N, C-alpha and C positions, 0 to 999 in steps of 0.2 A: 085640778090643774096639773099638767104634766111638768116634769123637770125641764127647766130651760137649759139649753146647751150653751156652752161658752162661745162657740164659734158659729152662731146662727147667721151672721152676716156673710161669711164665706160660703155657707150652704144656700143662702138666698140668692146670691149672684151666680147664675149659671154660665153666662157668656160675658166674661170680663171685656170691657171696651166696646160692647155693642151699642150702648147709648151714645158714647163719644163718636163712634164712626157714623151713626145715624145723623147726629147734629152736624158733623163735618160735611157729610154728603148733602144735607138739606140746606144748611145755613152758611157753610163755609167759615171764613175767619170771623165774621160778625157774630157767630154763635158762642165765641169764647172770650174770656177776659184776657188781660195782658199776662196774667199769671198762668193761663192755660186751662182754667176751670170753665165749666159750662155756665153761661150767664143764668142767673136766677129767673129772670123774666122769661127766658126760653123754656126753662124747666117747668115753670108754672103753666105755661101754655101747653106744653107736651103732656103734663099730668092730667089735663082735662080730656085727653084722647082715650079711646078704648083700646084694649088689646095689650100686647107686650110692651110697646113703647110707652104707653101711659103708666103701666106698672113700674117700668124701669125708672121713669121720671119721678114717680111718687116715692120710690125707694131712695133715689138720689137725694130728694129733698129731706127725707127722714134722716138719712146718714149725715147730711150737712148739719142738721140740728144736733145730732149726737156729738159731732166733732166740736161744735161751738160750746156745748154745755160744760166741757171739762175746764 
């Protein structure tokens, strides 16, 4: 096993805001909560897609779990 870097999240996210702009373009206001975060229901639906959007949605769900754990 290789050494884990401390800043793996920053390296994993290549285009910041790409998922938000996709959701805004496709779903409009109904894609976001009142706080401004992407709705979990939409993230789960997008995570089933192939390609970049699916990867970004899966990473967003993972990061959401990390934030909750603390």
